[in-house]
Structure formats: C-alpha cells, structure tokens
Backbone and ligand atoms as CSV (ligand in chain L), in Angstrom:
chain,resi,resn,atom,element,x,y,z
A,1,UNK,N,N,0.836,-1.208,0.000
A,1,UNK,CA,C,0.000,0.000,0.000
A,1,UNK,C,C,0.870,1.256,0.000
A,2,UNK,N,N,0.309,2.299,-0.573
A,2,UNK,CA,C,1.091,3.521,-0.681
A,2,UNK,C,C,0.997,4.362,0.594
A,3,UNK,N,N,1.736,5.451,0.571
A,3,UNK,CA,C,1.687,6.366,1.713
A,3,UNK,C,C,0.407,7.206,1.657
A,4,UNK,N,N,0.012,7.673,2.803
A,4,UNK,CA,C,-1.112,8.603,2.865
A,4,UNK,C,C,-0.553,9.939,3.361
A,5,UNK,N,N,-0.669,10.969,2.523
A,5,UNK,CA,C,-0.163,12.290,2.896
A,5,UNK,C,C,-1.323,13.205,3.257
A,6,UNK,N,N,-1.131,13.989,4.307
A,6,UNK,CA,C,-2.106,15.013,4.662
A,6,UNK,C,C,-1.474,16.373,4.387
A,7,UNK,N,N,-2.116,17.166,3.532
A,7,UNK,CA,C,-1.586,18.496,3.233
A,7,UNK,C,C,-2.632,19.555,3.578
A,8,UNK,N,N,-2.159,20.787,3.745
A,8,UNK,CA,C,-3.049,21.900,4.051
A,8,UNK,C,C,-2.306,22.946,4.857
A,9,UNK,N,N,-2.963,24.062,5.062
A,9,UNK,CA,C,-2.342,25.193,5.756
A,9,UNK,C,C,-2.063,24.831,7.219
A,10,UNK,N,N,-1.122,25.584,7.806
A,10,UNK,CA,C,-0.858,25.433,9.250
A,10,UNK,C,C,-2.181,25.456,10.009
A,11,UNK,N,N,-2.322,24.588,10.979
A,11,UNK,CA,C,-3.514,24.635,11.824
A,11,UNK,C,C,-4.771,24.033,11.216
A,12,UNK,N,N,-4.638,23.359,10.070
A,12,UNK,CA,C,-5.858,22.783,9.462
A,12,UNK,C,C,-6.203,21.433,10.097
A,13,UNK,N,N,-5.288,20.908,10.935
A,13,UNK,CA,C,-5.603,19.671,11.657
A,13,UNK,C,C,-4.813,18.452,11.178
A,14,UNK,N,N,-3.748,18.678,10.400
A,14,UNK,CA,C,-3.001,17.544,9.831
A,14,UNK,C,C,-2.480,16.589,10.912
A,15,UNK,N,N,-1.896,17.146,11.972
A,15,UNK,CA,C,-1.315,16.270,13.003
A,15,UNK,C,C,-2.406,15.572,13.813
A,16,UNK,N,N,-3.398,16.324,14.237
A,16,UNK,CA,C,-4.471,15.726,15.056
A,16,UNK,C,C,-5.189,14.634,14.268
A,17,UNK,N,N,-5.431,14.890,13.000
A,17,UNK,CA,C,-6.139,13.906,12.176
A,17,UNK,C,C,-5.209,12.733,11.852
A,18,UNK,N,N,-3.959,13.039,11.555
A,18,UNK,CA,C,-2.984,11.985,11.243
A,18,UNK,C,C,-2.854,10.979,12.372
A,19,UNK,N,N,-2.758,11.486,13.597
A,19,UNK,CA,C,-2.611,10.587,14.752
A,19,UNK,C,C,-3.828,9.673,14.912
A,20,UNK,N,N,-4.999,10.261,14.779
A,20,UNK,CA,C,-6.222,9.452,14.930
A,20,UNK,C,C,-6.398,8.481,13.770
A,21,UNK,N,N,-6.033,8.940,12.585
A,21,UNK,CA,C,-6.141,8.081,11.401
A,21,UNK,C,C,-5.221,6.867,11.534
A,22,UNK,N,N,-4.112,7.087,12.196
A,22,UNK,CA,C,-3.156,6.016,12.418
A,22,UNK,C,C,-3.787,4.872,13.224
A,23,UNK,N,N,-4.562,5.207,14.246
A,23,UNK,CA,C,-5.281,4.184,15.016
A,23,UNK,C,C,-6.370,3.544,14.169
A,24,UNK,N,N,-7.053,4.387,13.464
A,24,UNK,CA,C,-8.202,3.924,12.682
A,24,UNK,C,C,-7.778,2.934,11.594
A,25,UNK,N,N,-6.680,3.237,10.914
A,25,UNK,CA,C,-6.240,2.383,9.795
A,25,UNK,C,C,-5.136,1.401,10.196
A,26,UNK,N,N,-4.698,1.492,11.443
A,26,UNK,CA,C,-3.589,0.657,11.926
A,26,UNK,C,C,-2.355,0.785,11.037
A,27,UNK,N,N,-1.979,2.022,10.821
A,27,UNK,CA,C,-0.772,2.308,10.041
A,27,UNK,C,C,0.113,3.244,10.863
A,28,UNK,N,N,1.438,3.150,10.700
A,28,UNK,CA,C,2.296,4.084,11.436
A,28,UNK,C,C,2.074,5.529,10.979
A,29,UNK,N,N,2.315,6.428,11.900
A,29,UNK,CA,C,2.111,7.855,11.622
A,29,UNK,C,C,3.411,8.626,11.836
A,30,UNK,N,N,3.706,9.530,10.916
A,30,UNK,CA,C,4.877,10.394,11.060
A,30,UNK,C,C,4.489,11.845,10.795
A,31,UNK,N,N,5.069,12.721,11.586
A,31,UNK,CA,C,4.873,14.152,11.400
A,31,UNK,C,C,6.179,14.685,10.806
A,32,UNK,N,N,6.108,15.198,9.590
A,32,UNK,CA,C,7.319,15.645,8.885
A,32,UNK,C,C,8.131,16.644,9.685
A,33,UNK,N,N,7.441,17.619,10.270
A,33,UNK,CA,C,8.163,18.630,11.059
A,33,UNK,C,C,8.936,17.958,12.193
A,34,UNK,N,N,8.275,17.020,12.889
A,34,UNK,CA,C,8.953,16.348,14.015
A,34,UNK,C,C,10.151,15.544,13.532
A,35,UNK,N,N,9.986,14.890,12.389
A,35,UNK,CA,C,11.094,14.071,11.862
A,35,UNK,C,C,12.288,14.964,11.514
A,36,UNK,N,N,12.001,16.108,10.897
A,36,UNK,CA,C,13.093,17.027,10.530
A,36,UNK,C,C,13.762,17.581,11.797
A,37,UNK,N,N,12.960,17.937,12.782
A,37,UNK,CA,C,13.501,18.457,14.044
A,37,UNK,C,C,14.393,17.406,14.704
A,38,UNK,N,N,13.941,16.168,14.667
A,38,UNK,CA,C,14.714,15.080,15.274
A,38,UNK,C,C,16.026,14.866,14.515
A,39,UNK,N,N,15.926,14.820,13.184
A,39,UNK,CA,C,17.139,14.607,12.376
A,39,UNK,C,C,18.159,15.723,12.571
A,40,UNK,N,N,17.663,16.949,12.654
A,40,UNK,CA,C,18.573,18.101,12.735
A,40,UNK,C,C,19.013,18.420,14.160
A,41,UNK,N,N,18.247,17.913,15.121
A,41,UNK,CA,C,18.545,18.261,16.513
A,41,UNK,C,C,18.310,19.735,16.802
A,42,UNK,N,N,17.419,20.361,16.048
A,42,UNK,CA,C,17.102,21.791,16.243
A,42,UNK,C,C,15.604,21.981,16.077
A,43,UNK,N,N,15.045,23.013,16.727
A,43,UNK,CA,C,13.622,23.297,16.551
A,43,UNK,C,C,13.415,23.997,15.201
A,44,UNK,N,N,12.186,24.083,14.760
A,44,UNK,CA,C,11.928,24.759,13.478
A,44,UNK,C,C,12.308,26.249,13.544
A,45,UNK,N,N,11.923,26.967,14.606
A,45,UNK,CA,C,12.381,28.369,14.671
A,45,UNK,C,C,13.912,28.469,14.627
A,46,UNK,N,N,14.595,27.522,15.255
A,46,UNK,CA,C,16.077,27.559,15.221
A,46,UNK,C,C,16.610,27.324,13.808
A,47,UNK,N,N,16.010,26.384,13.097
A,47,UNK,CA,C,16.473,26.114,11.714
A,47,UNK,C,C,16.251,27.361,10.851
A,48,UNK,N,N,15.078,27.969,10.975
A,48,UNK,CA,C,14.782,29.193,10.203
A,48,UNK,C,C,15.784,30.294,10.544
A,49,UNK,N,N,16.010,30.434,11.842
A,49,UNK,CA,C,16.862,31.517,12.331
A,49,UNK,C,C,18.315,31.323,11.887
A,50,UNK,N,N,18.783,30.101,12.034
A,50,UNK,CA,C,20.209,29.835,11.803
A,50,UNK,C,C,20.545,29.659,10.326
A,51,UNK,N,N,19.698,28.943,9.594
A,51,UNK,CA,C,20.050,28.602,8.210
A,51,UNK,C,C,19.111,29.219,7.170
A,52,UNK,N,N,17.999,29.802,7.612
A,52,UNK,CA,C,17.070,30.441,6.674
A,52,UNK,C,C,15.989,29.485,6.192
A,53,UNK,N,N,14.928,30.087,5.678
A,53,UNK,CA,C,13.774,29.277,5.254
A,53,UNK,C,C,14.118,28.369,4.068
A,54,UNK,N,N,14.955,28.857,3.137
A,54,UNK,CA,C,15.268,28.054,1.951
A,54,UNK,C,C,15.906,26.721,2.358
A,55,UNK,N,N,16.731,26.769,3.383
A,55,UNK,CA,C,17.375,25.544,3.854
A,55,UNK,C,C,16.329,24.575,4.417
A,56,UNK,N,N,15.388,25.129,5.175
A,56,UNK,CA,C,14.318,24.283,5.716
A,56,UNK,C,C,13.534,23.638,4.571
A,57,UNK,N,N,13.281,24.404,3.514
A,57,UNK,CA,C,12.529,23.861,2.367
A,57,UNK,C,C,13.297,22.712,1.708
A,58,UNK,N,N,14.620,22.861,1.641
A,58,UNK,CA,C,15.436,21.787,1.052
A,58,UNK,C,C,15.356,20.531,1.928
A,59,UNK,N,N,15.321,20.727,3.236
A,59,UNK,CA,C,15.210,19.572,4.149
A,59,UNK,C,C,13.881,18.856,3.941
A,60,UNK,N,N,12.838,19.622,3.649
A,60,UNK,CA,C,11.525,19.015,3.421
A,60,UNK,C,C,11.561,18.109,2.181
A,61,UNK,N,N,12.174,18.617,1.104
A,61,UNK,CA,C,12.238,17.820,-0.128
A,61,UNK,C,C,13.091,16.567,0.094
A,62,UNK,N,N,14.202,16.752,0.808
A,62,UNK,CA,C,15.075,15.623,1.125
A,62,UNK,C,C,14.301,14.552,1.912
A,63,UNK,N,N,13.516,15.009,2.857
A,63,UNK,CA,C,12.714,14.070,3.641
A,63,UNK,C,C,11.779,13.271,2.738
A,64,UNK,N,N,11.070,13.967,1.856
A,64,UNK,CA,C,10.110,13.271,0.987
A,64,UNK,C,C,10.804,12.256,0.088
A,65,UNK,N,N,11.980,12.632,-0.387
A,65,UNK,CA,C,12.705,11.734,-1.295
A,65,UNK,C,C,13.247,10.504,-0.593
A,66,UNK,N,N,13.695,10.702,0.634
A,66,UNK,CA,C,14.439,9.623,1.295
A,66,UNK,C,C,13.680,8.851,2.348
A,67,UNK,N,N,12.489,9.280,2.658
A,67,UNK,CA,C,11.828,8.619,3.771
A,67,UNK,C,C,11.501,7.176,3.426
A,68,UNK,N,N,11.550,6.337,4.444
A,68,UNK,CA,C,11.432,4.884,4.232
A,68,UNK,C,C,10.215,4.507,3.388
A,69,UNK,N,N,10.420,3.422,2.666
A,69,UNK,CA,C,9.397,2.957,1.748
A,69,UNK,C,C,8.450,2.022,2.502
A,70,UNK,N,N,7.463,2.597,3.141
A,70,UNK,CA,C,6.495,1.755,3.861
A,70,UNK,C,C,5.132,2.433,3.810
A,71,UNK,N,N,4.106,1.628,3.954
A,71,UNK,CA,C,2.763,2.185,4.016
A,71,UNK,C,C,2.628,2.910,5.350
A,72,UNK,N,N,2.343,4.200,5.300
A,72,UNK,CA,C,2.248,4.980,6.532
A,72,UNK,C,C,1.468,6.260,6.267
A,73,UNK,N,N,1.212,6.972,7.336
A,73,UNK,CA,C,0.509,8.251,7.241
A,73,UNK,C,C,1.517,9.356,7.542
A,74,UNK,N,N,1.564,10.367,6.680
A,74,UNK,CA,C,2.514,11.459,6.887
A,74,UNK,C,C,1.768,12.793,6.921
A,75,UNK,N,N,1.880,13.496,8.061
A,75,UNK,CA,C,1.367,14.864,8.137
A,75,UNK,C,C,2.481,15.775,7.637
A,76,UNK,N,N,2.243,16.493,6.550
A,76,UNK,CA,C,3.293,17.350,5.980
A,76,UNK,C,C,3.249,18.719,6.643
A,77,UNK,N,N,4.322,19.504,6.456
A,77,UNK,CA,C,4.310,20.892,6.914
A,77,UNK,C,C,3.480,21.729,5.939
A,78,UNK,N,N,2.972,22.854,6.408
A,78,UNK,CA,C,2.063,23.662,5.588
A,78,UNK,C,C,2.668,24.239,4.325
A,79,UNK,N,N,4.021,24.257,4.223
A,79,UNK,CA,C,4.641,24.839,3.033
A,79,UNK,C,C,5.054,23.800,2.000
A,80,UNK,N,N,4.915,22.537,2.335
A,80,UNK,CA,C,5.459,21.463,1.496
A,80,UNK,C,C,4.839,21.433,0.092
A,81,UNK,N,N,3.557,21.695,0.016
A,81,UNK,CA,C,2.871,21.585,-1.278
A,81,UNK,C,C,3.163,22.771,-2.203
A,82,UNK,N,N,3.959,23.744,-1.737
A,82,UNK,CA,C,4.270,24.902,-2.586
A,82,UNK,C,C,5.328,24.574,-3.630
A,83,UNK,N,N,6.006,23.478,-3.445
A,83,UNK,CA,C,7.135,23.135,-4.314
A,83,UNK,C,C,6.711,22.055,-5.310
A,84,UNK,N,N,7.018,22.308,-6.576
A,84,UNK,CA,C,6.527,21.392,-7.613
A,84,UNK,C,C,7.103,19.978,-7.472
A,85,UNK,N,N,8.389,19.903,-7.161
A,85,UNK,CA,C,8.993,18.572,-6.976
A,85,UNK,C,C,8.279,17.822,-5.850
A,86,UNK,N,N,8.026,18.540,-4.762
A,86,UNK,CA,C,7.337,17.907,-3.630
A,86,UNK,C,C,5.960,17.397,-4.051
A,87,UNK,N,N,5.270,18.210,-4.832
A,87,UNK,CA,C,3.918,17.799,-5.264
A,87,UNK,C,C,3.993,16.501,-6.069
A,88,UNK,N,N,4.980,16.452,-6.963
A,88,UNK,CA,C,5.131,15.251,-7.804
A,88,UNK,C,C,5.470,14.031,-6.957
A,89,UNK,N,N,6.407,14.209,-6.032
A,89,UNK,CA,C,6.826,13.064,-5.203
A,89,UNK,C,C,5.622,12.525,-4.423
A,90,UNK,N,N,4.858,13.428,-3.836
A,90,UNK,CA,C,3.728,12.981,-3.004
A,90,UNK,C,C,2.671,12.297,-3.852
A,91,UNK,N,N,2.342,12.908,-4.988
A,91,UNK,CA,C,1.266,12.330,-5.801
A,91,UNK,C,C,1.648,10.966,-6.372
A,92,UNK,N,N,2.934,10.809,-6.629
A,92,UNK,CA,C,3.304,9.523,-7.229
A,92,UNK,C,C,3.567,8.440,-6.184
A,93,UNK,N,N,3.902,8.843,-4.968
A,93,UNK,CA,C,4.211,7.803,-3.969
A,93,UNK,C,C,3.049,7.557,-3.015
A,94,UNK,N,N,1.954,8.243,-3.212
A,94,UNK,CA,C,0.867,8.028,-2.259
A,94,UNK,C,C,-0.449,8.649,-2.652
A,95,UNK,N,N,-1.313,8.614,-1.671
A,95,UNK,CA,C,-2.645,9.193,-1.821
A,95,UNK,C,C,-2.632,10.469,-0.962
A,96,UNK,N,N,-3.008,11.587,-1.589
A,96,UNK,CA,C,-2.869,12.872,-0.895
A,96,UNK,C,C,-4.245,13.460,-0.552
A,97,UNK,N,N,-4.417,13.787,0.718
A,97,UNK,CA,C,-5.658,14.420,1.168
A,97,UNK,C,C,-5.378,15.873,1.523
A,98,UNK,N,N,-6.153,16.770,0.937
A,98,UNK,CA,C,-6.065,18.193,1.281
A,98,UNK,C,C,-7.116,18.480,2.350
A,99,UNK,N,N,-6.659,18.863,3.530
A,99,UNK,CA,C,-7.580,19.211,4.619
A,99,UNK,C,C,-7.923,20.689,4.478
A,100,UNK,N,N,-9.120,20.941,4.011
A,100,UNK,CA,C,-9.532,22.295,3.653
A,100,UNK,C,C,-10.362,22.906,4.793
A,101,UNK,N,N,-9.684,23.735,5.596
A,101,UNK,CA,C,-10.346,24.389,6.737
A,101,UNK,C,C,-10.520,25.874,6.421
A,102,UNK,N,N,-11.449,26.528,7.086
A,102,UNK,CA,C,-11.631,27.967,6.845
A,102,UNK,C,C,-10.513,28.741,7.541
A,103,UNK,N,N,-10.244,29.955,7.025
A,103,UNK,CA,C,-9.179,30.743,7.642
A,103,UNK,C,C,-9.527,31.070,9.096
A,104,UNK,N,N,-10.782,31.353,9.364
A,104,UNK,CA,C,-11.163,31.714,10.736
A,104,UNK,C,C,-10.874,30.573,11.712
A,105,UNK,N,N,-11.206,29.357,11.334
A,105,UNK,CA,C,-10.900,28.193,12.185
A,105,UNK,C,C,-9.390,28.084,12.397
A,106,UNK,N,N,-8.675,28.230,11.296
A,106,UNK,CA,C,-7.217,28.094,11.348
A,106,UNK,C,C,-6.592,29.160,12.246
A,107,UNK,N,N,-7.043,30.387,12.066
A,107,UNK,CA,C,-6.413,31.495,12.795
A,107,UNK,C,C,-6.534,31.318,14.312
A,108,UNK,N,N,-7.687,30.881,14.751
A,108,UNK,CA,C,-7.881,30.656,16.189
A,108,UNK,C,C,-6.843,29.656,16.707
A,109,UNK,N,N,-6.544,28.650,15.892
A,109,UNK,CA,C,-5.619,27.600,16.348
A,109,UNK,C,C,-4.158,28.033,16.319
A,110,UNK,N,N,-3.806,28.905,15.376
A,110,UNK,CA,C,-2.364,29.185,15.207
A,110,UNK,C,C,-1.903,30.519,15.777
A,111,UNK,N,N,-2.832,31.406,16.093
A,111,UNK,CA,C,-2.425,32.800,16.339
A,111,UNK,C,C,-1.410,32.984,17.453
A,112,UNK,N,N,-1.425,32.105,18.456
A,112,UNK,CA,C,-0.473,32.289,19.562
A,112,UNK,C,C,0.696,31.311,19.514
A,113,UNK,N,N,0.895,30.679,18.369
A,113,UNK,CA,C,1.913,29.622,18.316
A,113,UNK,C,C,3.331,30.169,18.131
A,114,UNK,N,N,4.164,29.903,19.116
A,114,UNK,CA,C,5.551,30.407,19.074
A,114,UNK,C,C,6.468,29.492,18.261
A,115,UNK,N,N,5.969,28.328,17.936
A,115,UNK,CA,C,6.822,27.352,17.252
A,115,UNK,C,C,6.669,27.418,15.723
A,116,UNK,N,N,5.882,28.409,15.256
A,116,UNK,CA,C,5.698,28.547,13.806
A,116,UNK,C,C,6.242,29.912,13.371
A,117,UNK,N,N,7.452,29.915,12.808
A,117,UNK,CA,C,8.096,31.194,12.481
A,117,UNK,C,C,7.253,32.084,11.560
A,118,UNK,N,N,6.496,31.465,10.657
A,118,UNK,CA,C,5.698,32.267,9.724
A,118,UNK,C,C,4.571,32.994,10.458
A,119,UNK,N,N,4.031,32.359,11.483
A,119,UNK,CA,C,2.987,33.021,12.284
A,119,UNK,C,C,3.617,34.153,13.094
A,120,UNK,N,N,4.793,33.893,13.634
A,120,UNK,CA,C,5.488,34.886,14.448
A,120,UNK,C,C,5.778,36.169,13.677
A,121,UNK,N,N,6.108,36.018,12.390
A,121,UNK,CA,C,6.543,37.205,11.647
A,121,UNK,C,C,5.421,37.865,10.843
A,122,UNK,N,N,4.186,37.334,10.917
A,122,UNK,CA,C,3.119,37.844,10.049
A,122,UNK,C,C,1.948,38.421,10.831
A,123,UNK,N,N,1.265,39.371,10.203
A,123,UNK,CA,C,0.014,39.882,10.769
A,123,UNK,C,C,-1.119,38.941,10.345
A,124,UNK,N,N,-2.294,39.149,10.947
A,124,UNK,CA,C,-3.447,38.322,10.579
A,124,UNK,C,C,-3.747,38.471,9.085
A,125,UNK,N,N,-3.663,39.717,8.627
A,125,UNK,CA,C,-3.958,39.975,7.210
A,125,UNK,C,C,-2.958,39.267,6.291
A,126,UNK,N,N,-1.709,39.305,6.669
A,126,UNK,CA,C,-0.683,38.618,5.861
A,126,UNK,C,C,-0.911,37.108,5.844
A,127,UNK,N,N,-1.301,36.578,6.994
A,127,UNK,CA,C,-1.559,35.131,7.045
A,127,UNK,C,C,-2.747,34.760,6.167
A,128,UNK,N,N,-3.738,35.629,6.163
A,128,UNK,CA,C,-4.912,35.336,5.341
A,128,UNK,C,C,-4.550,35.387,3.850
A,129,UNK,N,N,-3.689,36.340,3.498
A,129,UNK,CA,C,-3.239,36.413,2.094
A,129,UNK,C,C,-2.463,35.158,1.707
A,130,UNK,N,N,-1.621,34.716,2.619
A,130,UNK,CA,C,-0.829,33.508,2.357
A,130,UNK,C,C,-1.760,32.303,2.202
A,131,UNK,N,N,-2.737,32.239,3.088
A,131,UNK,CA,C,-3.742,31.154,3.040
A,131,UNK,C,C,-4.426,31.140,1.664
A,132,UNK,N,N,-4.842,32.322,1.213
A,132,UNK,CA,C,-5.534,32.401,-0.081
A,132,UNK,C,C,-4.590,32.012,-1.226
A,133,UNK,N,N,-3.370,32.508,-1.160
A,133,UNK,CA,C,-2.405,32.250,-2.236
A,133,UNK,C,C,-2.027,30.770,-2.310
A,134,UNK,N,N,-2.039,30.101,-1.164
A,134,UNK,CA,C,-1.593,28.701,-1.146
A,134,UNK,C,C,-2.685,27.697,-1.507
A,135,UNK,N,N,-3.924,28.119,-1.421
A,135,UNK,CA,C,-5.011,27.137,-1.594
A,135,UNK,C,C,-4.930,26.399,-2.913
A,136,UNK,N,N,-4.598,27.129,-3.974
A,136,UNK,CA,C,-4.574,26.456,-5.284
A,136,UNK,C,C,-3.498,25.361,-5.341
A,137,UNK,N,N,-2.436,25.555,-4.581
A,137,UNK,CA,C,-1.388,24.523,-4.569
A,137,UNK,C,C,-1.834,23.287,-3.761
A,138,UNK,N,N,-2.548,23.548,-2.683
A,138,UNK,CA,C,-3.066,22.403,-1.927
A,138,UNK,C,C,-4.069,21.622,-2.785
A,139,UNK,N,N,-4.875,22.384,-3.505
A,139,UNK,CA,C,-5.874,21.716,-4.352
A,139,UNK,C,C,-5.201,20.898,-5.441
A,140,UNK,N,N,-4.109,21.451,-5.980
A,140,UNK,CA,C,-3.399,20.751,-7.054
A,140,UNK,C,C,-2.669,19.515,-6.523
A,141,UNK,N,N,-2.355,19.518,-5.255
A,141,UNK,CA,C,-1.611,18.385,-4.679
A,141,UNK,C,C,-2.551,17.255,-4.271
A,142,UNK,N,N,-3.684,17.613,-3.703
A,142,UNK,CA,C,-4.567,16.595,-3.143
A,142,UNK,C,C,-5.289,15.780,-4.206
A,143,UNK,N,N,-5.309,14.478,-4.013
A,143,UNK,CA,C,-6.197,13.650,-4.841
A,143,UNK,C,C,-7.628,13.849,-4.361
A,144,UNK,N,N,-7.763,14.064,-3.050
A,144,UNK,CA,C,-9.097,14.203,-2.460
A,144,UNK,C,C,-9.092,15.404,-1.511
A,145,UNK,N,N,-10.111,16.247,-1.661
A,145,UNK,CA,C,-10.225,17.416,-0.768
A,145,UNK,C,C,-11.229,17.086,0.334
A,146,UNK,N,N,-10.852,17.413,1.568
A,146,UNK,CA,C,-11.724,17.116,2.704
A,146,UNK,C,C,-12.117,18.429,3.380
A,147,UNK,N,N,-13.381,18.773,3.304
A,147,UNK,CA,C,-13.851,19.992,3.973
A,147,UNK,C,C,-13.986,19.689,5.460
A,148,UNK,N,N,-13.330,20.482,6.289
A,148,UNK,CA,C,-13.319,20.153,7.716
A,148,UNK,C,C,-14.320,20.977,8.521
A,149,UNK,N,N,-14.811,22.060,7.949
A,149,UNK,CA,C,-15.683,22.967,8.716
A,149,UNK,C,C,-16.940,22.242,9.224
A,150,UNK,N,N,-17.209,22.394,10.511
A,150,UNK,CA,C,-18.420,21.814,11.087
A,150,UNK,C,C,-18.367,20.304,11.264
A,151,UNK,N,N,-17.203,19.701,11.007
A,151,UNK,CA,C,-17.079,18.253,11.197
A,151,UNK,C,C,-16.182,17.967,12.387
A,152,UNK,N,N,-16.482,16.919,13.115
A,152,UNK,CA,C,-15.614,16.533,14.239
A,152,UNK,C,C,-14.396,15.792,13.680
A,153,UNK,N,N,-13.363,15.688,14.519
A,153,UNK,CA,C,-12.163,14.947,14.101
A,153,UNK,C,C,-12.559,13.518,13.724
A,154,UNK,N,N,-13.441,12.959,14.528
A,154,UNK,CA,C,-13.871,11.578,14.284
A,154,UNK,C,C,-14.536,11.425,12.908
A,155,UNK,N,N,-15.405,12.381,12.566
A,155,UNK,CA,C,-16.071,12.316,11.258
A,155,UNK,C,C,-15.052,12.434,10.126
A,156,UNK,N,N,-14.079,13.303,10.308
A,156,UNK,CA,C,-13.073,13.504,9.264
A,156,UNK,C,C,-12.234,12.226,9.088
A,157,UNK,N,N,-11.836,11.661,10.215
A,157,UNK,CA,C,-11.028,10.439,10.175
A,157,UNK,C,C,-11.816,9.300,9.509
A,158,UNK,N,N,-13.072,9.176,9.861
A,158,UNK,CA,C,-13.888,8.101,9.264
A,158,UNK,C,C,-14.034,8.319,7.759
A,159,UNK,N,N,-14.196,9.565,7.355
A,159,UNK,CA,C,-14.326,9.873,5.929
A,159,UNK,C,C,-13.043,9.506,5.180
A,160,UNK,N,N,-11.897,9.924,5.724
A,160,UNK,CA,C,-10.626,9.616,5.058
A,160,UNK,C,C,-10.402,8.105,5.042
A,161,UNK,N,N,-10.678,7.456,6.164
A,161,UNK,CA,C,-10.515,5.999,6.249
A,161,UNK,C,C,-11.376,5.298,5.205
A,162,UNK,N,N,-12.583,5.773,5.047
A,162,UNK,CA,C,-13.489,5.198,4.053
A,162,UNK,C,C,-12.912,5.369,2.638
A,163,UNK,N,N,-12.397,6.544,2.348
A,163,UNK,CA,C,-11.826,6.799,1.010
A,163,UNK,C,C,-10.590,5.925,0.757
A,164,UNK,N,N,-9.768,5.776,1.780
A,164,UNK,CA,C,-8.556,4.949,1.631
A,164,UNK,C,C,-8.966,3.509,1.328
A,165,UNK,N,N,-9.906,2.985,2.091
A,165,UNK,CA,C,-10.330,1.594,1.885
A,165,UNK,C,C,-11.020,1.418,0.539
A,166,UNK,N,N,-11.779,2.410,0.136
A,166,UNK,CA,C,-12.463,2.341,-1.157
A,166,UNK,C,C,-11.434,2.289,-2.295
A,167,UNK,N,N,-10.419,3.128,-2.209
A,167,UNK,CA,C,-9.447,3.193,-3.294
A,167,UNK,C,C,-8.508,1.990,-3.290
A,168,UNK,N,N,-8.350,1.405,-2.116
A,168,UNK,CA,C,-7.490,0.221,-1.986
A,168,UNK,C,C,-8.097,-0.967,-2.712
A,169,UNK,N,N,-9.401,-1.071,-2.624
A,169,UNK,CA,C,-10.052,-2.264,-3.190
A,169,UNK,C,C,-10.469,-2.075,-4.647
A,170,UNK,N,N,-10.272,-0.857,-5.159
A,170,UNK,CA,C,-10.706,-0.590,-6.533
A,170,UNK,C,C,-9.859,-1.301,-7.573
L,1,S3P,C1,C,5.108,26.009,7.655
L,1,S3P,C2,C,4.292,25.163,8.366
L,1,S3P,C3,C,4.755,24.418,9.551
L,1,S3P,C4,C,6.259,24.185,9.503
L,1,S3P,C5,C,6.973,25.491,9.273
L,1,S3P,C6,C,6.538,26.191,7.984
L,1,S3P,C7,C,4.526,26.743,6.494
L,1,S3P,O1,O,4.078,23.158,9.604
L,1,S3P,O2,O,6.600,23.269,8.510
L,1,S3P,O3,O,6.722,26.315,10.388
L,1,S3P,O4,O,5.288,27.272,5.664
L,1,S3P,O5,O,3.278,26.773,6.377
L,1,S3P,P1,P,2.548,22.999,10.090
L,1,S3P,O6,O,1.682,23.151,8.883
L,1,S3P,O7,O,2.509,21.628,10.635
L,1,S3P,O8,O,2.304,24.044,11.096
C-alpha cells in the first residue's frame, strides 16, 4: 500500500487527524516537522533563524525523497505543497488528502503559536493572504479534498478511512 499524505495550511488539523487516522487504519504515523527536528537536533524556529527558510525547504524535499518505503501516514508541513517537486513526489508515492479548513478556524488555532516562524513574523492579514495564495497549490496536490468545517475529528477520520479503503479495493 502507498503512503497517505495530509496536506493543508498550518492549523488545518493535519497532526491531530494523522494521529487518529493512524489508530483507525492501523498504520504508522509520522509528522514531517517532528522528523526534521529530530534529524537536525534543532527546533523549526532555530532552523529558520540559523540557516534560513530556503534551507528548511530543502530539508523538506530531502525528507520526501528519502523517507522509508512503507505504508504509513505522513502529516506534511504547511509549506510542502508549494514546491513542484514535492507535489510530484507525493502524488506519485501516495494518496494525498487536502484538509480544507476555513481561515477563521485556522487562525484561532495558530495565532499564539511560538513554534511557527511564519505566524510569528506575520500579521493576521498577511496570514490570510498567504492562506488564499496557497489554496490552489493544496488543491493541485490533493487527490481528495476534505472539507473540515463543522465536522468533528472523528467524522473527518472516518471519511478519510473510508476513502482509503475504497481506493485500496478498486
Ligand atoms: C510552515 C508550516 C509548519 C512548519 C513550518 C513552515 C509553512 O508546519 O513546517 O513552520 O510554511 O506553512 P505545520 O503546517 O505543521 O504548522
């Protein structure tokens, strides 16, 4: 079986859904940001600060290219789908779900987060512009778009699980 990737803007629920989906489908779960932090021995703000965002982006592509070949669930970072190579790697090595949340839902979740350098350096208006600008890339990456507004985590997980099982048996 292929990998299952979760893509979408910061705070759309990739990690929370990924963890629950892992129980639901009995597949291992990995959070790309955590894996990069572990490999580098530095936090994301530290990587941004010390080596710059471009370096972090290169680490993301390296991760996608080299990560072990096993059926698993991967929560990607919110910027991963902006890169064409990344989009190709994900679409060809797995099934990609775009978690489509509203900006208002997202903003409530991320506004006080000190561990997200992009949130730290941006105003609400700038974040909303980034959200709007990135949506088309998330849409282009996802095989399946999942609207999260008004749905519980459980409903979202069951929906994704259903789609995975449906496509597996097709
Ligand atoms: C980023 C999102 C973050 C993390 C980094 C950059 C982005 O991941 O990779 O702070 O560019 O949107 P989450 O989407 O898990 O917050």
